[in-house]
C-alpha positions in Angstrom: -12.8 -2.5 -6.6 -10.3 -2.0 -8.8 -9.5 -5.1 -11.2 -5.8 -6.1 -11.0 -6.4 -9.1 -13.1 -8.0 -7.8 -16.2 -9.7 -9.7 -18.6 -7.4 -10.7 -21.4 -9.8 -11.1 -24.1 -11.0 -7.5 -23.3 -7.4 -6.3 -23.3 -6.8 -7.6 -26.9 -10.1 -5.8 -27.8 -9.2 -2.7 -26.0 -5.7 -2.5 -27.6 -7.0 -3.1 -31.1 -9.6 -0.4 -30.6 -7.0 1.9 -29.4 -4.9 1.3 -32.5 -7.4 1.7 -34.9 -8.5 5.0 -33.1 -5.9 7.2 -35.0 -7.5 6.3 -38.3 -10.9 7.6 -37.1 -8.8 10.7 -36.0 -7.0 11.4 -39.1 -10.5 10.9 -41.0 -12.4 13.0 -39.1 -10.1 16.1 -39.2 -9.4 15.7 -42.8 -13.0 15.3 -43.8 -14.6 17.6 -41.0 -16.7 14.8 -39.8 -17.7 13.2 -36.6 -15.8 14.2 -33.3 -12.7 11.9 -32.1 -13.0 13.4 -28.9 -16.3 11.3 -28.5 -14.4 8.1 -29.1 -11.7 8.9 -26.5 -14.4 9.5 -24.1 -15.9 6.4 -24.9 -12.6 4.4 -24.9 -11.6 6.1 -21.2 -15.1 5.1 -19.9 -14.7 1.5 -21.4 -11.0 1.1 -19.7 -12.8 2.4 -16.4 -15.1 -0.6 -16.6 -12.3 -3.1 -17.4 -10.3 -1.6 -14.0 -13.5 -1.8 -12.1 -16.2 -3.8 -12.6 -18.5 -1.6 -10.3 -17.9 1.3 -12.7 -21.1 2.1 -14.1 -21.8 2.6 -17.9 -24.9 3.1 -19.8 -24.0 0.9 -22.7 -26.9 1.9 -25.1 -26.2 5.7 -24.6 -22.5 4.9 -25.4 -23.5 2.8 -28.4 -26.0 5.7 -29.5 -23.0 8.3 -29.3 -20.7 6.2 -31.3 -23.6 5.7 -33.8 -23.9 9.5 -34.2 -20.0 9.9 -35.2 -19.9 6.7 -37.2 -19.3 7.4 -41.0 -21.2 6.0 -43.5 -18.2 4.9 -46.3 -21.1 5.3 -49.2 -21.0 9.0 -48.8 -17.2 9.5 -49.4 -14.9 8.9 -52.1 -12.0 7.5 -50.0 -11.4 4.4 -48.1 -10.5 6.1 -45.1 -14.6 6.4 -44.3 -14.4 2.6 -44.1 -11.3 2.5 -41.9 -12.9 5.2 -39.7 -16.2 3.3 -39.7 -13.8 0.2 -38.8 -12.4 2.3 -35.6 -16.1 3.1 -34.3 -17.0 -0.7 -34.8 -14.2 -1.9 -32.8 -14.9 0.1 -30.1 -18.8 -0.8 -30.4 -17.7 -4.3 -30.3 -15.7 -4.1 -27.2 -18.5 -2.6 -25.2 -20.7 -5.1 -26.5 -18.3 -7.6 -25.2 -18.1 -6.0 -21.7 -21.8 -6.3 -21.7 -22.5 -9.6 -22.7 -19.0 -11.4 -22.8 -19.7 -12.9 -26.4 -16.5 -13.8 -28.2 -17.9 -13.0 -31.3 -17.2 -9.4 -30.4 -13.4 -9.9 -30.1 -13.2 -11.7 -33.3 -15.1 -8.6 -34.9 -12.6 -6.4 -33.8 -9.5 -8.0 -34.8 -11.4 -8.4 -38.5 -11.6 -4.8 -38.5 -8.0 -4.0 -38.0 -7.2 -6.4 -40.7 -9.9 -5.4 -43.1 -8.9 -1.6 -42.5 -5.4 -2.4 -43.6 -6.7 -4.6 -46.6 -9.0 -1.7 -47.9 -6.2 0.6 -47.4 -3.4 -1.4 -49.2 -6.0 -1.7 -52.2 -6.4 2.1 -52.5 -2.8 2.6 -51.5 -1.4 0.3 -54.6 -4.4 0.8 -56.6 -4.8 -2.8 -57.0 -7.5 -4.7 -59.6 -8.7 -7.1 -57.1 -9.6 -9.4 -60.3 -5.4 -9.9 -60.5 -5.1 -13.1 -58.9 -1.7 -11.6 -57.5 -3.3 -8.9 -55.5 -4.5 -11.1 -52.3 -0.7 -12.0 -52.4 0.1 -7.9 -52.6 -2.1 -7.4 -49.7 -0.8 -10.4 -47.4 2.9 -9.5 -47.8 2.6 -5.8 -47.5 4.3 -4.2 -44.5 1.3 -2.7 -43.1 -0.5 -6.3 -43.2 2.6 -8.0 -41.8 3.0 -5.5 -39.1 -1.1 -5.5 -38.1 -1.1 -9.6 -38.0 2.5 -9.6 -36.0 1.1 -7.1 -33.5 -2.4 -9.1 -32.9 -0.3 -12.2 -32.7 2.5 -10.9 -30.2 -0.2 -9.2 -28.2 -2.1 -12.7 -27.8 1.1 -14.3 -27.0 1.8 -11.8 -24.4 -1.6 -12.3 -22.9 -1.4 -15.5 -22.8 1.8 -16.4 -21.2 0.9 -14.1 -18.1 -1.3 -15.3 -15.3 -2.6 -11.7 -14.5 -2.9 -8.7 -16.5 -2.6 -5.1 -15.0 -2.2 -1.5 -15.9 1.6 -1.9 -16.2 0.7 -4.8 -19.0 -1.1 -2.5 -20.7 1.4 0.0 -21.0 3.8 -2.4 -22.1 1.5 -3.7 -24.9 0.8 -0.2 -25.9 4.2 0.4 -26.5 4.6 -2.6 -28.4 2.0 -1.4 -30.7 2.6 2.3 -30.8 3.2 3.5 -34.3 3.9 7.6 -33.2 0.2 7.9 -33.0 -0.5 6.7 -37.0 -2.8 4.0 -36.4 -2.2 0.7 -38.3 -2.2 2.7 -41.3 0.8 4.8 -41.0 -1.5 7.9 -41.4 0.5 11.1 -40.9 
């Protein structure tokens, strides 16, 4: 049976994971690592499960596929590897949430999004983290302000709705759309 009252918490996680996906795709393309199509397929399966509780997912297989295409940032001289790792981690945590409904998974997803932005800003601005103004520069950078606002706006939207359906998800996807550049403005 198709679920027309989607789990609001899962919707937040799904939207955040989708927002991080372009970071992975950019990294994958630039560094010839992994396969963005695998992440897209996993997101499609997760969305199918959100839409229809009876949809069968082998969570262990999904997680193994994600592990196979998750980069190890220590093997790269770029923060983009960490952003790609965060995208994979967000999808992994979303799958875990659907499996066990532990809210810590959703908290981790939100943290992955802000951590990706934080690290990217550090590299973009070549910040010295020993400088006491670095944290303020990160907190007030347009990318961080936008990420936090998007997360807040999604929660506000979800909380005011009695029921969430695919139309709401499409509206929220438009709210967070950044011309396919993810939360880091990668072109």
